N, C-alpha and C positions, 0 to 999 in steps of 0.2 A: 229427424232425430228419433231415437228409440222411444222417448216418452210419448211422442205424438202417435206412434204406432200402437202402443199398448193401451192407451186410454180407452178406446172403444171395446177392447177385449176384456178390460176390467169389468165392465158392466155385464158381460156375458158369462165369463168364466171365473171371476173372483180373484182375490188378492194373491193366493198361492200360485196360481198359474202365471200371473203377471211377474211375480218375483222370479220364477223359474225362467220365464222368457227373457227378462232383463239380464239375468245371470248368463244365459246362453249367448245372447247377443253380445254382451260385453266380453265374454270369454272368446267368442269368435273373432271379434275385432282385435283383441289383444293377440290372439294366436296369429292372425294375419300379419300384424306388425312384427311380432317376434320372428316369424319365418321370412321376413323381408318381402312380403307380398303386398305391401302398401303401394298404391299407384302414385303417391305423392311423397317425394323425399327431398328434404331441405338440407343444405349445408351452409353453416354460418361461419365465416372466417373473420379474423381481426388482425390482419398481418401488420398493420401500422397503427397501433393504438393512439399515437400522438395525433393522427389525422382525425380522430373521433368519428370514424366512418367504418361501419361493418360492410363486409362483402357477402352477398347472399346468392345462392344458387338453388334453383328448383328443378327437379327432374320429374316430369308428369307423364305417366304412361296412360295409354288407352283413352286419349281424348277423342271424342266421337264427332262433334260438330265441326263444320268447316272453319268456324272461328270460336275462340274461347275467351271469355271475359274473366280476367283475374282482378280481384278486388282486395284493397287494403282497408281494414276497418277504420272508422272515423273516431272510435272511442274504445275504451277497455272496460270490461265488467268490474264493478267495485268503485269506479270513479266516474261520477255522473256529470261529465263535462266532455264536449266535443274537443278532441285533441288534433284532429286532421293529420293523422300520421302520414298520409300520402305526400304531404308537403316535404317530407324528409327523404323521399325516394329520388335517387339520381342514377344516371347512366344505365337506364333500363335497356335490355336487349333480349331478343328471342331467337332461338334456332331450332332446327329439327333434328331427328335422329342422325341424319347424315352430316350434321354440323353446319349446314347451310342456313344463312340468315333468313328468318321469317319476317314478313311484314307485320307491323303492329301500329296501333294509334291509341292515344289516350282519349277515351270517349267522354269522361267526366272527371270530376275532381279526384276520385279514388278508384277508377277503373281503367285497366289496360286491356284492349282487345287485340288478341293475337290471331292472325290468319295462318292456319297450318296447311301443309301440303298433304299428299295422300298418306303419309306416315301418321301414326297415331301418337307419336311422342313429341313433347315440347320441352325444351330447356330454357329456363329464364335465368338471367343474371341482372342484378341491380345492387346498388349501394344504398345504405341507410345511414344518414347523418345522425349522430347521437351526441349532441353537445350539452344536454341539460341533465344534471344529477337530480332526478325526481323519481319517486316510486312508480309513477304511471307512465314514464317515458324511457326510451332507450338511452343508455349512457355508456360511453367508452372513453377511457383515458389510459395513461401509462401504468395505472395501478390496478384497474379492474374493468370488467365489462358487465353491464346489466342489461338484460333483454326483457322488455315488456312485449310479449309475443304478438299482441294485436297490432303493434306498430312495426313488426318485423316480417310476418308471414302472410302472404296473400292466399286467399282461397278462391276456388272457382265459383263464380256467381251462382247462387241458388243451390250449391252443393257443399254443405257444412258437415254432413254426416258420413264422411269417409275417413278411414284410418290414415294417419300421416306419421312419418318418421323424420327425426331431426338429428343431424350430426353436428356437433359443436367442435370446431377446430380452434382450440385455445391458442392465444399468443404463445410463442415459443418458451417464454419464461414462466408460464402459468401451468398449473397441473390439476386444479380442482374445478368441478362444476357442481353447483347446488341447484336443485329443482324438485318439484313434486312429481314430475313425470317419471315413469318407470324406465329403467335401463334395458336396452335390448341385450339379452344374454350374450356374453363374450365380447361385447363392444362397449367399453366403458364410457365412451363419449357419444354414444348414439342412444336416442330416446324415442319413445313412441307414445302416441295419443290415439284413443279410439275414434276421435273426431276433432274438428276444429274448435268446438266449444271447449273441450278439455284442453287443447293446446293453448288457446287464448287465455285460459284460466291458470296457466302454469309458468310463471316467470322463471328466469334462469340467471344465476350469478356465476361469473367466471373470474378466477384469480387464484392466488395462493391463499386458501381459506383455512379457518380454524373450525374444527368440529368438536363441540362440547360432548361430554359423556352422554350417550343415548340412554333413554329410559323407556319403560313400557307401561302402558295402562290397558288393562283387559287383554294383555298379551300382544298388544299392537305397538310397534316401535315409533318413537318420537325423537326427532333430531333437532338440534340447534346448530346452524352453520352460518358463519359470517366472515366479513372482511374487517380486519383491524378492530377487534372487539373491545380492546382497551384493558385497563387494569381493574379487576373486581373479583369478588369471591365466586368463582365459577361453580363450585360444588353447591353452595347455598342457593345460587341463582337457579340452577337446574332443579334443585329440590322444590323451589317456589313454583317453577313452571309446571312441574309434575302435579303439584297441588291444584294449580289452575285448571289443568286438563281434567283431573279427577273430579273437581267441583263442578265444572261446566257440563261434563258428560253425565254426571249423576242427575242433574236437573232434567235432562231429556231422557235418560235411560237407555241410550244407544250410542255407539260410535260407528259412523257409516263409512269410514275409510279403512284402507289396509295399512297405511303408514302416513305420517304427518311430518312436515318439515317447516321449522321456523327459519326464515332466511333473513339475516341481518345485512343490509346492503351498505352500511357505513353511515357517516353523518349526512344529514339532509332533512327532508320534510316528509312526514306522513307514513302511512302504512296502508296496505290493501289486502283484503281477505281473499282466500281462494278455497276450493273444495277440499284440498288436502295439504295446503301450505298457506303461509302468509309471508309477505315481504314487509319488513319494517326498517325505517331509519333507526340507527342504534348507536349509542355511545355508552359503553359499559360503565364509565366513570359516574354516570348519573345514579347508579345502583349503590354508590358508596355513602350516601347520606339518607336519612329517614324519609324526607319528603320526596327526594328524587327517586328513591326505591318505590314508593307508593305510585308516583306518576308513571314510572316505567312498567310496573306490574299491571297497573290499570290499563295502560295502552295495549299491552300484550293480551290481557284478558279480553279486551274489546275485540281485537282482531281475531282471536281464537273463537270466541263465542259466535262471531259472524259466520263461521262455517255451518252453524245451525241456522241462525237468524239472518236472513238476506240471501244466503246461498241455497239452503234447502227449505227452510220455512220462509217462503218468499212471496211477495205480491206477484200476481200472475203476469204482470207486465215485465217482470225481471227474469225472463227466460221462458222458452228459447228467445234469443235476442235478434233484433235487427241491428246489424253492426254499421249500417249506413247513416242512421239518424238517432235522435234522442229516443230513449225508451222511458217515457214519462209515466209516473204513477202518483196517486194521492197518498201512498202508504209508506213513504220514507220515515214518517214519524214513528212507524213501527220497525221497519227494517233497520234504520239507524238509531232512532230514539230508544227503542227497547233494548238494543245492544248497549247503548250508553248507560241505560238503567241497570242492566244485568251485570255489567263489568264490575260494579261495586258489590252487588250481591254475591257474585262468584268469588270475589276476593274475600268477602266476609265469611262465606261458607268454608273457604279454604283456610280460615284463621290468619289471613295475611293483613287484614285491617280491622279496626275496632268499629263498634256500633256508631261511635261519634264520627268516625271517618265517613261512614255511609251517609249519615244525616248532613254532614258538612258538604259533601260532594253534591247532593241534591239541592241543598240550600244555594250553592253557587250557580247551579243551573237556573233556579228560580230568579235569582238576582240578575243574571245575564239577560233573561227574557223579560222580566217584569219592569226593569228599570230603563228600558229602551222604548222609544216611541213606535217601533215596528209592531209591537203587540196590538196597537190600535188599528192597524191597516192590513195585516196579513194573517190568515189562519194557518194552522199546521198542515192541513191538506194542500192549501195553496203553496206554502213553502216547499212541500214535497214535490209538487208538480213542477214548480218553477226553479227547482235547484239547477236545472240545466242552463238557465239563463242568469239566475241570481248568484250562483256559486253556493258551495256547501255551508257557508256561514252568513248568507244574506248578501244582497247587492251593495256594492260600494259606489255605484254611479248615481244614485238618487240625490236630490238636493238636500235631503236629510233622511234619517233612517226610517224606511217604510217597509222593511222586511224583517223576518225573524229567521232563526236557524233551527232546523229540526233536531240538531244536536243539543239544543237548550230546552225548547218546549217539549220535544219528544220524550225525554226521560221523565219530565214532570208529569205528562199525561199518562205515561205507563205506570208511574207510581200511584196516581189517583185511581187508575183502573184496578190496580192490584189491591189497594185498600178497599175499594168498593166491592170487589168480588169476595174478599175475605169477610167483610162485614155481612153481606147479604147471605152468604153460605154458612154463616156461623163458624168461619175459619176452616171449613171443610175443603174449600177450593181456593185457588189463587191464580195469579197470572201464570205461574209455573204450569198449571193444568192446561191453560190456553195454549201455551207454547208446545206442550207435549201433544195435545190434540191436533194442532195444525201440522206438526211433524208427522204424526202417524196417519192422519186422515188424508192429507194432500200430498206430502212428499212420498211416504212409503206406499200408501194404497193407490192413490190416483196418479202419482207421478207428475204432478204439476203444482203450480202455485195456487194461492187462495185469492179470491176476489175480495173487494172491500166489504160486500154484503156478507160473505162467508166468514170474514174475520169477526164481524160483529155478532153473527150467529153463534160462533164458537164462544165468544166472550159472554154473551147473554146466557148461553147454555150453562156455563160454569157459575155465573152469578145467580141464575134462576129468576131473573127479573129483567125487564127492559132497561137499557142504559142510555136513555134519551138525553140526559143532561151531558154525559160524557161525550156522546156523539157531537153535541153542539159545541163543546169545548174544542174538539178537533177541527170542526168544519167552519167555525165562526171566530170572531174576536171577542166573544162574550167573556166578561171578567170571571175568573175562577174563584169559587167559594172554598178557599183553602182551609179555613177552620173546620168546616163541615167534614171534609174528607180526612184531614189529619186526626180529627177526633175518633174516626173509625179505628185508628191504630193507637188510640190512647195518647195522642200527642196534642199539645197546644202550640200554635204558631202565631207569631206577632207579624201582622201585615200592615202596621202603620209605617208611614214614611217619616224618617227622622233627618234633621239637619246634619249635614256633614261638616267637619272642620275645614277652615280655609275659605278663600274667596272663590267665587264661581262666575265664569263668564259664558261657558258652554261651548268652547271651541277647542280643537286640537290643531296644532300648526306643524309645518315642516318648512325647512329652508329649501328653496328651489333656485339653484345658482346663488345669487346674493339677495333674493327676495323672500320674505316671509309670507307663506301661503296658508289659507285656511284649508286644512286637510279634511276636517269633519266638523259638523256643527249639530248641536242638540236642538231639536224642535222646541219652539217656545222658550228657549233659554234667553238670558239677557242679550246675548249677541244676536240671536235670531230676531228678537223683538226690536232691536235697534236697526235692523235692515241688513246685517251681515249675512253672507251666503257662502256655501262651500265653493272653493276654488278662487274666492276673492283674494286679491293681493293686499297685504297690509303694508302701507308705505311709511306711515308715521304713527307712533303711539304717544299721545300727550306731547306732541311737537318734536319728539325724538325719532330718529330713523328706526324703523321697526326691524328687529332681527330676533333670533331665538333668545339671546341673553336679555334683551330689553323686555320681551314678553315675560320671561321667567321672573325678572325682578318685579315687574308690575304685579304679577299674581302673588308673589311672596309678601308684598307690602300692602296690597289693596285690602280694603275692608268693605263689608256690605254697605251699600248706599253710596259708595264713591262713584264719581262720574269719570268715564274714560273717553277721551277724544281720539277718534280713529280716522286717519286719512286712508281711503280705500280705493283701489282700482278694480272694478269689476268688468262686466261685459260692455258697459257704457262709459260715460265720462267719470272722472275721479269724483269721489264723494267725501263729505265730512260727516261722520256718524258719531253719535253720542250714545254710549252704553252705560247702564247702571249696574255696578257689580252686585251680585246677589249671593244667596246661599243655596247650595244644591241639597235637595231632599231625595233620599233613597230608602227603599225598603230592604231591610237586612234579613228578614224572615227567620229570626231566631226561633228555635224550636226546643221544647222541653216536655217531659212527661206531664200528663194531666194530674192534678192534685188528687182526685178521687176517681180513678178509672174503674170501669166495670170489669167483671171477670173476663168477658169477651174481649174488651179492649186490651187488657193485659196479655191475653193469649195471643191476639193478633200481633201486638208489638214484639213479643218474645219470638214467635215463629218467623215473623218477617225479618228480624235482625239475626236469625239463625243462632239464637241463644239456647 
């Protein structure tokens, strides 16, 4: 990759030379693709959308070895889970320039080895099954096609840094293609990428799409393109999106792309950030009510800010990638957590939410983290590292909650760090300065990500003091002293646990066929103390057959101190358990300004809330 080439040159010749070299290399790669000189060209067809299967062809020139290994990635950047895309590949075949069949074999789960003849060209054909409508997976039906490139395009093993062109052959009734890739001049359905990292970071949506009015920020075009966007005020929506882009880019002081595309893929789940685009599940009707509007804009601000934080300001483990296995890092509490923190500050700076909205969003993160037992068992760095196995919101397979989510504790930690830096620097520095420093020093100058040690060096540089306690908060389960840090910003916070209304047993249930099953259980809750466990089957409640309605009536009528008789089938013989109904205590983290703040506290709160 170009970044690995220029890093040693940086130390010898400096930043200006590196930028020139990067520009020349990128321009050369683009020119090759524009002139049709790429040695790898893909064509993706979708002739029968109802089959939910894409047809893929690759024409590969100048293959040198006697055999070539073609690899399908096991995951996609931005979604930290193994997706095993190769499982969806079918009907693989290979031929030479003369059209004759070439021998091949599948040598492991995601690698196809093709044995070529004396000619240097190889043509591959294979199908990709696409049955799941999800932002990280390929999807095809009679209404639209969505391509998650890591699950569609194979690369030659060990060779990611070569230009590649892609031709999209839309289904006959469709006319539009949306992607962050550049179009090959004169060929509206052909696109190019300077290397496979760029290709894998550029999803593609195909259908009859709607393009909302384009806007520019710093002279750079921004588009919003999508499928069945729904009924909402498009003009106001695009004005809001423009404010988000202006706000986020002003925090960093630079826009690193030539164009940006928001791609709305239709109803579904999630969004994934990319270098010059984002794909989001989208239902425009959500924009029509105040709370829905805030949620939608927060979601978009999160994904947009990611093109800085996680894509360019990134832990060093997150690029260049190994697409065969997990790319683990301790720093997702920054890459994801800081983005969740900044989504609210970006919206506040843009004038799209109130100061109360910012505080309420952070309060909800604290509640989600502090009111679960996982806080006692897993640190933020462990949650970051184990995201690949636990999932983005923590594990659901443990007997009780033993994990946390970096999307909850991460924003809280970044808030505390921001308050600390502002306090120690007399409000002359903030977490904004850390983000700008990391962007300039590691992305722009050194062309790489930061290490964990370098992140803390940058933070301590801005604070002007060691950050020992905050490091402990990230790497341990040490309880957080919220009043201390909130006071830095002139805020008082209530950390007491208060009794919640209603009866409390400590389980959630679901019907599985005709049986009521314990879906989840709180550690040391009345149900836990009685011996009930996750996945146990509830057969009877107080002598009556257990079902969803019976359990609902119980909890509506029960009072603290009531005894409940449960007949349970677990892993062993049936049991008779007795549970005592209790009261749940939760921390609500209500926050308000200090009664007599100092001048510095007032200044910090005002600047933090962008007032």
